[in-house]
C-alpha positions in Angstrom: -0.1 0.0 -0.1 1.2 3.5 -0.9 1.8 6.0 1.5 -0.7 8.3 0.3 -3.4 5.6 0.5 -2.2 4.6 4.0 -2.4 8.2 5.1 -6.3 7.9 3.8 -7.2 4.8 5.2 -5.5 5.4 8.7 -7.6 7.6 10.5 -7.4 8.7 14.4 -10.1 7.7 16.6 -11.3 11.6 16.9 -11.8 11.7 13.1 -14.0 8.3 13.7 -16.4 10.4 16.5 -16.8 13.3 14.1 -18.3 11.5 11.3 -21.8 13.0 10.9 -24.8 10.6 12.2 -26.5 10.7 8.3 -23.2 9.4 6.7 -24.2 5.9 8.5 -22.3 3.7 10.9 -18.8 3.2 10.9 -16.3 0.9 12.1 -12.5 1.2 12.6 -10.5 -1.8 12.2 -6.9 -1.6 12.7 -7.2 2.3 12.1 -9.3 1.7 8.6 -12.8 3.1 8.7 -15.3 0.5 7.2 -18.7 2.4 5.9 -21.7 0.0 7.1 -24.9 -0.3 5.5 -27.3 1.8 7.6 -30.6 -0.9 7.2 -29.8 -4.5 7.3 -32.3 -6.9 5.5 -35.5 -8.2 7.4 -34.0 -11.7 7.5 -31.0 -10.5 9.5 -33.0 -8.3 11.7 -35.6 -11.1 12.6 -32.5 -13.5 13.7 -31.0 -10.7 15.5 -34.0 -10.3 17.6 -34.8 -14.0 18.1 -31.0 -14.1 19.4 -31.5 -11.3 21.5 -34.8 -12.4 23.3 -33.4 -16.1 23.8 -30.4 -15.2 25.7 -32.4 -12.3 27.7 -34.8 -14.9 28.7 -32.7 -16.9 30.3 -29.4 -14.5 30.9 -30.9 -11.3 32.2 -30.3 -11.5 35.7 -26.4 -12.6 34.6 -25.8 -9.6 32.7 -26.4 -7.1 30.1 -27.6 -8.2 26.4 -27.1 -5.2 23.9 -28.2 -5.4 20.0 -26.6 -3.3 17.0 -25.9 -0.2 17.1 -23.5 0.1 20.1 -20.0 0.7 19.8 -17.4 -0.9 21.3 -14.3 0.8 21.8 -11.2 -1.1 22.2 -8.6 1.2 21.1 -8.2 4.2 19.0 -7.7 2.1 15.8 -10.4 -0.5 17.0 -14.1 0.4 17.3 -16.4 -1.9 16.3 -20.4 -2.3 16.1 -21.3 -6.1 16.8 -24.7 -7.2 15.8 -25.2 -8.4 19.8 -23.0 -8.3 22.9 -23.6 -10.1 26.3 -21.7 -8.2 29.1 -21.7 -10.4 32.4 -22.4 -8.7 35.8 -18.6 -9.2 36.7 -17.7 -6.8 33.6 -20.2 -4.0 33.8 -17.7 -1.4 34.2 -16.7 -1.4 30.7 -20.2 0.0 29.8 -20.0 4.0 29.7 -22.4 6.7 28.8 -21.9 6.7 25.0 -20.1 3.4 24.0 -18.8 0.3 25.7 -14.9 0.3 26.5 -13.5 -3.2 26.5 -14.1 -6.2 25.7 -17.7 -7.8 25.7 -17.8 -11.6 27.4 -19.7 -12.6 24.3 -20.0 -11.2 20.8 -22.3 -12.1 18.0 -22.1 -11.4 14.3 -24.7 -12.2 11.5 -22.8 -13.0 8.5 -24.2 -11.0 5.4 -22.5 -10.6 1.9 -20.7 -7.1 2.6 -19.4 -8.4 6.1 -18.7 -11.9 5.9 -15.0 -11.4 5.1 -14.6 -8.8 8.1 -16.7 -10.9 10.3 -14.7 -14.0 9.6 -11.4 -12.6 9.5 -10.5 -9.2 10.5 -13.0 -8.7 13.2 -12.5 -12.1 14.4 -9.1 -11.3 14.8 -9.9 -8.0 16.8 -12.1 -9.9 19.3 -9.5 -12.6 20.0 -6.6 -10.1 20.4 -8.6 -8.0 22.9 -9.9 -10.8 24.7 -13.3 -11.5 24.0 -14.2 -14.7 25.7 -16.7 -16.3 23.3 -17.7 -15.4 19.8 -20.2 -16.6 17.8 -20.8 -16.6 13.8 -24.3 -16.7 12.7 -25.3 -17.7 9.5 -28.9 -17.0 8.6 -28.9 -18.6 5.0 -27.3 -21.9 6.0 -29.1 -22.0 9.6 -26.0 -22.5 11.5 -24.1 -20.9 14.4 -20.2 -21.4 14.4 -18.9 -20.8 18.1 -15.4 -19.9 19.3 -14.1 -20.1 22.8 -10.8 -18.2 23.9 -8.0 -20.2 25.1 -4.4 -18.8 26.0 -5.4 -15.7 23.8 -6.5 -17.7 20.8 -9.8 -18.5 19.5 -10.5 -22.3 19.2 -13.4 -23.7 17.3 -15.5 -25.6 19.6 -18.7 -26.7 17.9 -21.1 -25.8 14.7 -24.7 -25.6 15.4 -27.3 -25.8 13.1 -31.2 -26.0 12.9 -33.2 -28.0 15.6 -29.9 -28.2 17.6 -29.4 -26.6 21.1 -26.6 -24.2 21.6 -25.0 -24.2 25.0 -21.9 -22.3 26.3 -19.1 -23.9 28.1 -18.5 -20.3 29.9 -22.2 -18.9 30.5 -24.7 -21.4 31.9 -27.3 -19.5 31.5 -27.2 -19.8 27.9 -29.6 -22.6 26.1 -31.0 -21.6 22.7 -32.9 -23.7 20.4 -32.0 -22.8 17.0 -35.3 -24.0 15.6 -36.7 -20.9 17.5 -33.8 -18.6 16.2 -34.5 -19.5 12.5 -38.0 -20.6 12.1 -39.6 -17.3 11.5 -36.6 -16.4 9.1 -37.3 -19.4 7.4 -40.8 -18.7 6.7 -39.8 -15.4 5.3 -37.2 -16.9 3.3 -39.9 -18.9 1.5 -42.1 -16.0 1.0 -39.2 -13.9 -0.5 -38.2 -16.7 -2.8 -41.8 -17.1 -4.2 -42.0 -13.8 -4.5 -39.0 -13.6 -6.8 -40.3 -16.5 -8.8 
C-alpha cells in the first residue's frame, strides 16, 4: 500500500467520532474506517431479535444484552459495532454512557454478503486480540452458529450448531438456545421472498 493510501486509510479515533450521523454507521478496524450499511435486510433483523430474546430470557439476571448499534471501543484504531453483545455482571464497568470501552464477554455477528469477510477474518482477530471470551458467527442463510472459545489468547473452534440443535456455552451456564426458535421465522420469510421473486 502506498504512503498516500495509508494516509487516507489511517484515521484517528477523533475523526471517527466526528463522522456525521447521517453518513451511516462506521467501524474502525486497524485504523481503517469501514462504512456499514445503515439498514440490514429483514431476515438479518429477525434472526438478531430472536437471538437477543433467547439470551435475555435466560441470562438477564447474569448480565446485560445489547443489540446493534452499540460502539465497542477497544483502542484508537479499533472501534466495532457487533450485531449483539453480552456483558456479564462482573464486567459491567466497561459500559460507559456513549459506548462500551473494553471487551464484552460474548460477541455475536450475523453474516451478510457485505460483512462476511470482516466477520470471519478481521473482526474475529480483533475480538481475539482484545480478549472477547466467546464469539459466535451466525449464518442466517445456512441456519448455523459457529462457536469459538478463547483459550490462551487464541480462539479455538468449539462447535457448529444447525437447525433443531440446542446451543449451550461452556463459559455461560445461563445460555441455552434452540436454533429452531432462532431460524423458524426467518425460514418462513425466506420461502415467502423466494416465491415472490419467482
